[in-house]
Each structure stands twice: as structure tokens, then as C-alpha cells.
C-alpha positions as semicolon CSV with decimal commas, in nm:
position;residue;x (nm);y (nm);z (nm)
1;M;-2,170;-1,628;0,137
2;D;-1,843;-1,473;0,251
3;R;-1,665;-1,646;-0,034
4;L;-1,907;-1,495;-0,286
5;I;-1,850;-1,145;-0,146
6;Y;-1,473;-1,200;-0,147
7;M;-1,475;-1,314;-0,511
8;S;-1,700;-1,024;-0,617
9;I;-1,472;-0,767;-0,453
10;K;-1,169;-0,931;-0,607
11;K;-1,330;-0,920;-0,952
12;V;-1,422;-0,551;-0,920
13;F;-1,075;-0,454;-0,799
14;T;-0,902;-0,660;-1,069
15;E;-1,121;-0,503;-1,338
16;E;-1,047;-0,156;-1,207
17;L;-0,672;-0,225;-1,216
18;K;-0,706;-0,331;-1,581
19;N;-0,889;-0,007;-1,661
20;I;-0,627;0,205;-1,488
21;K;-0,347;0,025;-1,675
22;A;-0,527;0,091;-2,003
23;D;-0,568;0,461;-1,920
24;I;-0,200;0,492;-1,830
25;K;-0,105;0,313;-2,150
26;K;-0,312;0,563;-2,353
27;L;-0,134;0,854;-2,184
28;F;0,207;0,700;-2,256
29;E;0,113;0,638;-2,620
30;K;-0,013;0,994;-2,657
31;W;0,331;1,123;-2,560
32;G;0,531;0,845;-2,726
33;C;0,677;0,719;-2,398
34;K;0,748;0,376;-2,261
35;K;0,872;0,463;-1,912
36;K;0,735;0,670;-1,629
37;E;1,040;0,898;-1,605
38;E;1,030;0,977;-1,977
39;F;0,657;1,050;-1,960
40;L;0,696;1,285;-1,664
41;K;0,955;1,488;-1,856
42;K;0,760;1,508;-2,184
43;A;0,394;1,539;-2,086
44;D;0,204;1,857;-2,009
45;K;0,083;1,936;-1,656
46;E;-0,271;1,814;-1,719
47;D;-0,159;1,470;-1,835
48;V;0,103;1,445;-1,561
49;D;-0,168;1,519;-1,305
50;K;-0,392;1,252;-1,462
51;F;-0,106;1,003;-1,452
52;L;-0,020;1,079;-1,089
53;Y;-0,385;1,037;-0,992
54;L;-0,413;0,706;-1,180
55;D;-0,084;0,584;-1,035
56;E;-0,201;0,662;-0,681
57;Q;-0,533;0,486;-0,740
58;Y;-0,351;0,185;-0,883
59;K;-0,134;0,162;-0,572
60;R;-0,432;0,198;-0,338
61;I;-0,634;-0,072;-0,515
62;S;-0,333;-0,304;-0,531
63;K;-0,285;-0,261;-0,158
64;C;-0,652;-0,342;-0,096
65;L;-0,623;-0,656;-0,308
66;E;-0,308;-0,757;-0,123
67;E;-0,487;-0,716;0,212
68;L;-0,785;-0,908;0,080
69;F;-0,560;-1,200;-0,016
70;S;-0,391;-1,198;0,324
71;F;-0,729;-1,248;0,494
72;S;-0,841;-1,535;0,276
């Protein structure tokens, strides 16, 4: 049962990371950027705030996945 829960959590987190990457990619495409630094210079405050939020969420979920793998 623990294995099933572990795999379900992993799947949800992995899916969420994919969604965040896609959202970040859309923001970069909107502003014609390929790198974070370029985006931060070009984008308006609203999109920069969105990016910073997504980036923070990405890091938090990645950390959770990393901890999950260290326990398995």
C-alpha cells in the first residue's frame, strides 16, 4: 500500500512540474526570451510576478520529490 501511495504522489508532483514548465515556457515565448535573465529584463511586472511564483513552486515541488526519493 505504501508503494501505491508513493507512486501516486510521485505522479502528481511530476505532472505538476510539467505544467509549471509549460506555463514558464508560454511566458518566455510571449516576451521572445530564452533565458531567465533576459525575461526578467523584458517582461512587465505582472508576468515577472507570475514567473517568480511559478519558479518558487517549481523549486518547492522539486525539493519534495527529492525528499520523496531519498526515503524510498
